[in-house]
Phi, psi and omega in degrees: 000138183287162178247131174253139180235136176238114178245117186255130180247122172257116190263153168293151179307131175080011183258003184301313182294323177294319177299313180302318181296319181289320186276350182302314179297318179301314180298312182299313182289324180294322179299341180268353183288144174297133178092353177276131177260315177204154183199111183209150178258132182238151176256137177295139175286336183268334184213111182293351178264013176239126177234150181225130173268120177253125186233152170222134183234148179294331184201166175297324179297319178295319177296315179299319178296321178302317183288354177254359182292156179301315184293322179294310184292336178275318189275317186304317178298336179292340183288333186308322183293343181264356190267139173267345180208159178299147176295138172253136181229128177228139178246145185224152164240157184291132180268318180232000000 
């Protein structure tokens, strides 16, 4: 059963373009990873300072491997300077 991940970013005012620039490489490289089904960054319709990464992985093992990749460990810490609050990350499996 696949794993869905929701990572929510609450940004400082005016940091959306900087976040997109930093995460573009992460998105491109992650989409090429074995076990990745989808990986995309979305902007909230209600608040332009909220972005959400929606991910789908074939397995928990694939997700765990992703979080150990060079691009993930290098790029994700760069996001901190754009945040107004800590990133929240939740993982899900299908219930029904």
